[in-house]
C-alpha positions as CSV (number, residue, x, y, z in Angstrom):
1,M,37.1,-26.7,11.5
2,D,35.2,-25.0,8.6
3,P,36.7,-21.6,7.7
4,N,33.2,-20.2,7.1
5,P,31.5,-19.5,10.5
6,Y,28.1,-19.1,8.8
7,T,27.7,-22.6,7.4
8,S,25.0,-24.9,8.7
9,P,26.1,-27.4,11.3
10,Y,23.9,-30.0,9.6
11,G,25.7,-29.6,6.2
12,S,24.4,-28.5,2.9
13,S,22.1,-31.4,2.3
14,V,19.4,-30.1,4.6
15,L,16.3,-28.9,2.7
16,V,14.7,-25.7,3.9
17,R,11.0,-25.4,3.5
18,G,8.9,-22.2,3.5
19,P,9.6,-18.8,2.1
20,M,13.1,-18.2,0.7
21,I,14.1,-15.4,3.1
22,G,16.6,-13.0,1.6
23,S,16.0,-13.8,-2.0
24,P,15.2,-10.9,-4.4
25,T,11.8,-12.5,-5.1
26,S,10.8,-12.6,-1.5
27,E,12.0,-9.0,-0.9
28,L,9.9,-7.7,-3.8
29,L,6.8,-9.8,-3.3
30,G,7.0,-9.9,0.5
31,P,4.1,-7.5,1.2
32,L,1.8,-9.2,-1.2
33,Y,2.9,-12.6,0.2
34,A,1.9,-11.4,3.7
35,A,-1.5,-10.4,2.4
36,R,-2.1,-13.6,0.3
37,R,-4.8,-14.9,2.5
38,W,-6.8,-11.7,2.2
39,I,-6.3,-11.7,-1.5
40,M,-7.7,-15.3,-1.6
41,I,-10.7,-14.3,0.5
42,L,-11.4,-11.3,-1.7
43,S,-11.1,-13.4,-4.8
44,V,-13.6,-16.0,-3.6
45,S,-16.1,-13.4,-2.4
46,M,-15.9,-11.6,-5.7
47,I,-16.6,-14.8,-7.6
48,V,-19.6,-15.6,-5.3
49,M,-20.9,-12.0,-5.6
50,G,-20.6,-12.1,-9.4
51,G,-22.4,-15.4,-9.5
52,L,-25.2,-14.0,-7.4
53,Q,-25.4,-10.9,-9.5
54,C,-25.7,-13.1,-12.6
55,L,-28.9,-14.6,-11.3
56,T,-30.8,-11.5,-12.3
57,I,-31.5,-10.7,-15.9
58,I,-29.9,-7.2,-15.8
59,G,-27.0,-8.4,-13.6
60,I,-25.7,-10.7,-16.3
61,A,-24.4,-7.7,-18.2
62,F,-22.3,-6.7,-15.2
63,G,-21.8,-9.9,-13.2
64,W,-19.0,-11.2,-15.4
65,L,-16.6,-8.5,-14.2
66,P,-16.4,-9.5,-10.5
67,I,-16.1,-13.2,-11.6
68,W,-13.3,-12.4,-13.9
69,L,-11.5,-10.2,-11.3
70,G,-12.0,-13.0,-8.7
71,I,-10.4,-15.5,-11.0
72,L,-7.4,-13.2,-11.7
73,L,-6.9,-12.5,-8.0
74,Y,-7.1,-16.2,-7.2
75,Q,-4.5,-17.1,-9.9
76,A,-2.3,-14.2,-8.6
77,S,-2.4,-15.4,-5.0
78,K,-1.5,-19.0,-6.0
79,S,1.4,-17.7,-8.2
80,L,2.6,-15.4,-5.4
81,T,2.7,-18.2,-2.9
82,L,4.6,-20.4,-5.3
83,A,7.0,-17.6,-6.3
84,V,8.0,-16.7,-2.8
85,E,8.3,-20.2,-1.5
86,T,10.5,-21.4,-4.4
87,G,12.3,-18.1,-5.0
88,N,11.5,-18.3,-8.7
89,P,11.4,-14.7,-10.2
90,D,9.6,-15.9,-13.4
91,I,6.6,-17.1,-11.4
92,G,6.6,-13.9,-9.5
93,R,6.6,-12.0,-12.8
94,D,3.5,-14.0,-13.9
95,A,1.8,-13.2,-10.6
96,M,2.3,-9.5,-11.2
97,K,1.0,-9.9,-14.7
98,N,-2.2,-11.4,-13.3
99,L,-2.6,-8.4,-11.0
100,A,-1.9,-5.9,-13.9
101,T,-4.5,-7.4,-16.2
C-alpha cells in the first residue's frame, strides 16, 4: 500500500492533457484563458475592420492601427493558450507583454 493517499491509481506515467490546474501560471492567467475565444474573435474582427478601412484613401492613415492591435491580440491569445496548457510561466510573460504593447 502506498503511504501517500493522493497518488494516482494509474501511476506517475499517465500524461495529463489540458490546462495545468493549480499551477501558478493557470491561477494568474485563468481569467484571460477563459476569455481566449473572445480575444480571438475580437482580434480577427479588428484585422478585418482595419483592412476594410484601408480600402479608402483617408482610411489608410488610420487603418493600420486596428490591424496591428488585432495581430497583437491574436498572438497574445495563442501564447495564453500555450502558457496555461503547458504551465510555462515564460510563455505567459510573453503573452502579457503582447497585451501591454
